[in-house]
C-alpha positions in Angstrom: 39.4 59.0 -46.1 41.4 55.5 -46.2 38.3 52.9 -46.6 41.0 50.2 -44.0 41.4 50.9 -40.8 43.9 49.6 -38.2 42.9 46.9 -35.4 43.8 49.7 -32.5 42.0 52.5 -34.8 39.2 50.1 -35.7 38.6 48.9 -32.3 38.7 52.9 -30.9 35.6 53.9 -32.8 34.2 51.2 -32.5 34.0 52.2 -28.3 33.5 55.4 -29.2 30.3 54.3 -31.8 29.0 51.8 -29.6 28.4 54.7 -26.8 26.7 56.9 -28.6 24.3 54.3 -30.2 24.1 53.1 -26.1 23.3 56.9 -24.6 20.8 57.1 -27.9 19.2 54.3 -27.2 19.3 54.7 -23.3 17.6 58.1 -23.7 14.6 57.0 -26.2 13.8 54.3 -24.1 13.4 57.1 -21.0 11.2 59.0 -23.8 9.0 55.5 -24.4 9.0 54.4 -20.3 5.3 55.2 -19.6 4.3 53.5 -22.9 4.6 49.9 -23.1 2.4 48.1 -26.3 1.5 45.2 -26.5 1.5 44.4 -30.5 5.9 44.3 -29.8 7.8 41.9 -32.2 10.9 41.2 -29.9 13.9 42.3 -31.5 16.6 40.9 -29.6 18.1 37.3 -30.4 19.9 34.8 -32.9 17.8 35.4 -35.6 16.3 38.7 -37.1 12.7 38.9 -37.0 10.3 39.1 -39.8 11.9 36.0 -41.1 9.7 33.1 -39.0 7.5 36.2 -37.1 3.7 35.8 -38.2 2.1 36.5 -41.2 1.5 40.2 -41.0 -0.5 42.9 -43.0 1.5 44.8 -44.9 5.3 44.9 -46.4 7.6 47.6 -47.4 10.9 46.1 -49.0 13.7 49.1 -49.6 16.8 48.8 -51.8 20.1 50.7 -50.4 22.9 51.7 -52.1 25.7 52.7 -49.4 27.7 55.7 -49.8 29.9 55.3 -47.0 33.8 56.3 -47.2 35.2 54.0 -44.8 34.8 51.2 -43.0 34.4 52.9 -39.7 31.4 54.8 -41.5 30.1 51.6 -42.5 30.4 50.1 -39.2 28.2 53.6 -37.8 25.8 52.7 -40.7 24.8 49.1 -38.9 24.8 50.2 -35.5 22.8 53.7 -36.4 20.2 50.7 -38.4 20.5 48.8 -35.4 19.6 51.5 -32.4 16.4 52.6 -34.8 15.0 49.4 -35.8 15.1 48.5 -32.1 13.9 51.6 -31.4 10.9 51.6 -33.7 9.6 48.0 -33.6 9.1 48.5 -29.7 6.6 52.0 -30.0 6.6 54.7 -27.6 6.8 58.5 -28.0 8.8 60.8 -29.6 11.4 63.0 -27.3 10.8 66.7 -27.3 13.1 68.9 -28.9 13.5 72.7 -29.5 11.1 73.9 -32.6 14.5 75.5 -34.2 15.1 71.9 -34.3 13.5 69.1 -37.5 11.2 67.0 -35.4 12.4 63.9 -33.7 9.6 62.1 -36.2 7.6 62.6 -39.2 4.5 63.2 -37.3 2.3 60.1 -38.9 1.4 59.4 -35.8 1.7 62.6 -34.0 3.8 62.2 -30.8 3.0 58.6 -30.3 3.4 56.0 -32.6 2.4 52.0 -32.5 4.7 49.1 -32.3 1.9 47.4 -34.7 3.8 43.8 -34.7 6.7 46.3 -36.5 9.9 44.3 -38.0 12.6 45.7 -40.0 14.3 42.6 -41.4 18.7 43.7 -42.7 20.0 41.8 -45.9 23.5 42.6 -47.4 23.7 42.0 -51.4 27.0 40.4 -53.4 27.7 44.3 -54.5 28.7 45.1 -50.2 31.8 42.4 -51.3 33.4 44.8 -53.4 37.0 46.3 -52.9 35.3 49.6 -50.4 35.3 47.9 -47.2 37.3 45.2 -47.5 34.9 42.6 -47.3 35.7 40.6 -50.4 37.3 37.2 -48.2 34.2 37.4 -46.3 31.4 37.2 -48.4 28.6 34.4 -47.7 30.0 31.4 -50.2 26.5 31.3 -52.2 25.8 34.8 -52.6 25.6 36.5 -56.0 24.2 39.0 -58.0 20.5 37.3 -59.2 20.4 35.8 -62.4 18.0 35.8 -65.2 15.9 33.0 -65.7 14.3 32.1 -69.0 10.9 33.3 -68.0 12.5 36.9 -66.6 12.5 40.4 -67.7 14.1 42.3 -65.7 14.0 46.4 -65.1 17.6 47.4 -64.0 15.7 50.1 -61.7 14.3 47.5 -59.7 16.8 44.8 -59.0 20.0 44.7 -56.4 21.6 46.5 -54.1 24.2 46.5 -51.3 21.4 46.4 -49.2 17.9 45.2 -48.9 15.5 46.2 -46.0 12.0 44.5 -45.3 9.2 46.2 -42.8 6.1 44.2 -41.7 3.9 45.3 -39.8 -0.1 45.7 -39.8 -0.3 49.1 -41.1 1.6 50.7 -44.4 1.3 54.1 -42.7 4.0 52.1 -40.1 6.0 50.7 -42.8 6.3 54.3 -43.8 6.8 55.9 -40.6 9.7 53.8 -39.7 11.4 53.8 -43.2 11.3 57.8 -43.0 13.0 57.5 -39.6 15.8 55.2 -40.9 16.6 57.4 -43.9 16.6 60.3 -42.2 18.8 58.9 -40.0 21.2 57.5 -42.4 21.6 60.5 -44.6 24.9 60.8 -45.8 25.4 56.5 -45.6 22.9 55.4 -48.1 20.8 56.3 -51.1 18.0 54.6 -52.1 17.7 52.2 -55.3 14.4 51.0 -55.5 11.3 50.0 -53.4 8.0 48.2 -53.7 5.0 47.8 -51.0 2.4 44.9 -50.5 -0.3 43.6 -48.6 -1.9 40.8 -47.8 -5.0 39.5 -45.6 -2.9 37.6 -42.2 -4.0 34.0 -42.7 -6.2 33.5 -39.7 -6.9 30.0 -39.7 -5.4 28.1 -36.7 -5.3 25.0 -38.4 -1.6 24.2 -39.6 -1.5 22.7 -43.0 -4.7 25.4 -44.1 -4.6 28.6 -45.5 -6.9 31.5 -45.6 -4.4 33.5 -48.1 -4.6 33.2 -51.8 -2.9 35.1 -54.9 -4.0 37.3 -57.1 -4.9 34.7 -58.9 -7.3 33.6 -56.9 -5.6 30.4 -55.8 -4.6 29.3 -52.2 -1.0 30.0 -51.6 1.5 28.6 -49.2 -0.4 25.1 -48.3 2.8 23.3 -48.5 4.8 26.2 -47.5 7.6 25.3 -44.2 6.1 25.4 -40.5 8.3 28.5 -39.3 7.8 27.6 -35.9 9.5 24.4 -36.3 12.9 25.0 -34.9 14.8 21.6 -36.2 13.6 22.4 -40.1 14.1 25.7 -39.3 17.8 24.7 -38.5 18.0 21.7 -40.9 16.8 24.1 -44.2 16.8 28.2 -43.3 19.3 29.1 -40.7 22.9 28.6 -41.3 24.9 26.3 -39.3 28.3 26.0 -38.2 30.6 23.9 -40.2 28.7 25.2 -43.3 31.4 26.2 -45.1 30.2 29.7 -44.6 32.4 32.4 -43.0 31.5 32.2 -39.2 30.2 35.3 -39.1 27.1 34.0 -41.0 25.9 31.5 -39.2 22.3 32.6 -37.8 21.3 33.8 -41.2 20.0 33.3 -43.7 19.8 33.8 -47.9 16.9 36.0 -49.0 15.8 35.9 -52.7 12.5 38.8 -53.4 10.7 38.6 -57.0 8.6 40.7 -58.2 6.4 39.1 -60.2 4.2 40.5 -62.3 0.8 38.8 -63.3 -1.7 39.1 -66.1 -4.7 38.9 -64.4 -6.6 41.2 -67.6 -6.1 37.9 -69.4 -6.0 34.8 -66.3 -9.6 36.3 -65.8 -10.7 35.2 -69.1 -9.3 31.8 -68.8 -11.3 28.4 -68.3 -11.6 27.6 -64.5 -11.1 24.1 -65.6 -7.3 25.5 -67.0 -6.5 27.7 -64.2 -7.0 24.6 -61.6 -5.3 22.2 -64.3 -2.0 24.7 -64.5 -1.7 25.1 -60.5 -2.7 21.4 -59.7 -5.4 22.7 -57.2 -8.8 23.2 -56.9 -9.5 27.2 -56.6 -12.3 27.2 -54.1 -11.1 24.5 -51.9 -7.3 24.6 -52.2 -7.5 20.4 -52.6 -4.9 19.5 -54.8 -7.1 17.9 -58.0 -8.7 14.5 -57.3 -8.4 15.1 -53.5 -10.8 16.1 -51.2 -8.9 18.5 -48.9 -6.8 21.4 -49.2 -4.3 19.9 -46.4 -4.3 16.2 -47.9 -0.7 15.4 -49.6 -1.0 14.2 -53.0 1.0 10.5 -53.7 2.5 11.1 -57.0 3.4 7.7 -57.5 0.1 7.1 -57.9 -0.3 9.5 -61.0 2.9 8.7 -62.5 1.0 9.4 -66.2 -0.1 12.9 -64.8 -3.6 12.1 -65.4 -5.2 13.2 -62.7 -2.6 16.3 -61.6 -0.6 17.2 -64.9 2.9 16.6 -64.7 4.0 20.4 -65.5 1.6 21.6 -62.8 2.9 23.8 -60.7 2.2 22.3 -57.3 4.0 18.9 -59.1 7.7 20.7 -60.3 7.5 23.3 -57.4 7.8 19.7 -54.5 7.7 16.7 -56.4 7.9 15.0 -53.1 10.1 12.4 -53.1 13.0 12.3 -50.7 15.5 13.5 -52.6 13.7 16.6 -53.3 13.0 17.4 -49.7 16.4 19.3 -49.4 14.7 22.2 -51.6 11.9 22.9 -49.8 12.5 27.0 -48.9 10.5 29.0 -46.5 8.1 31.9 -48.8 6.5 34.7 -47.5 4.7 36.0 -50.1 2.2 40.0 -50.5 0.5 41.3 -53.3 1.4 44.2 -55.0 -0.2 46.9 -57.1 1.5 49.6 -58.9 -1.4 51.1 -60.9 -1.5 51.3 -64.8 1.5 50.3 -67.2 1.7 52.4 -70.5 -0.4 50.3 -71.8 -3.2 50.5 -70.1 -3.0 47.1 -68.7 -2.9 46.6 -64.5 0.4 46.3 -62.9 0.0 43.8 -59.9 0.9 40.8 -59.0 3.5 38.6 -56.3 5.9 40.2 -54.0 7.8 36.7 -53.4 10.4 36.4 -50.7 12.2 33.1 -49.7 14.8 32.3 -47.2 17.2 29.0 -47.1 20.5 27.8 -46.3 21.5 27.9 -49.7 20.1 29.4 -52.9 21.3 27.0 -55.5 20.2 23.9 -53.4 17.1 25.7 -52.1 15.0 28.7 -54.9 17.7 27.9 -57.3 16.8 24.0 -57.9 12.8 25.0 -57.4 13.0 27.4 -60.0 14.9 25.7 -62.7 12.5 22.9 -62.5 9.8 25.7 -63.0 11.3 27.0 -65.5 8.5 26.7 -69.2 5.5 25.5 -66.9 2.0 26.7 -68.4 2.1 29.2 -65.8 4.8 31.4 -67.9 2.3 32.6 -69.9 0.1 34.7 -67.3 3.4 35.8 -65.2 6.4 37.7 -65.7 9.5 38.2 -63.0 10.9 41.6 -63.2 12.7 43.1 -60.5 14.1 41.7 -56.6 17.2 40.2 -56.2 19.4 37.5 -54.1 20.6 39.1 -50.4 21.9 37.7 -47.3 20.2 37.9 -44.3 22.3 39.0 -40.9 22.1 37.2 -38.0 20.4 38.4 -35.4 21.6 40.7 -32.5 21.6 38.5 -29.3 22.2 41.4 -26.8 21.8 45.2 -26.1 25.4 45.8 -26.5 25.4 44.4 -30.1 24.5 45.3 -32.7 24.2 44.3 -37.2 26.0 43.3 -38.9 29.5 43.1 -35.7 30.8 39.7 -36.1 31.3 40.6 -40.1 33.0 44.1 -39.2 34.9 42.0 -36.4 36.2 39.7 -38.7 37.6 42.3 -40.4 39.8 42.9 -37.0 41.1 39.3 -36.5 41.6 39.0 -40.4 
């Protein structure tokens, strides 16, 4: 089958597939009409859910390789994916089928399934923009394969991919049932590359600059994170804007970094508290910067030029020097814990499933990471996986689908 379609053939296929998708969505919506869950995150909008959405307890990150044989099949993939995500995130009832056919759902929740604040965020990797589907000229300008940084020990079986699915909800079972449904519907179009699950205790403190979330090293995490509800800030640092030099289809999307960061917790637990606090630059109990009383206090590094209070190589000082020049390097972070049992050396395999969103990988994550290279914390952590992806713009209307602007750009080119 040809990888590239003529304009008439492509648009004809689009009408057919959209029709199928709309009819499928109509029948599914009928099936769930009696159930109107209150824990639904809206699916439609200019941006995908799961990026600025409030934190939940559970995450599942899955990387896929695309096996679609043509541009038409790639289009079908995105349309099916859109329809399934919209259905799954709404909660409802599985439509019944004759017993001689496979069940419509996995059965984890029985005939009905909750919305459970589920979001499924879809990103594309640099490898999708090869010559298979004619997407080379449409690749986002900063998208590339994630490099090895000095402290990395990347496992090739835990890195990269054509597609990334980020599942977030309040229960691991919700993420698993959504993943199984999507894989079933995309049979023949994708294959699993790697996956990792994460968990956390969502922040229950309403204070805008205070967090109850702690990492597995015992320190509060996310105190200086961007406010995802600040639309002006998100437009300035996270969402791709018009006239940015990016392909037109990318407007409303964002670059996503995923890092699987192993923490050597047994070693850390035998380290003196004062050394731990010096490494982070914060009090472990209160979360306050060293020399300050409250977590939300903003350290004034100009009054500590020699690093006598907060060391010059402390994590918080390198990650965010708090200068006018480094404001443009700020990123929207999303973090979960992970635990994968015991490694071959008998050590706990656990750490941080780190994700970050930004307009520009080089200006954002890479600049911050390069400042952190060589920090004392590296003695206790080792990045082992992840990748760079571009989170697609959202689905603005009922009759559109994820990736549609990208595929339409092929028709116009």
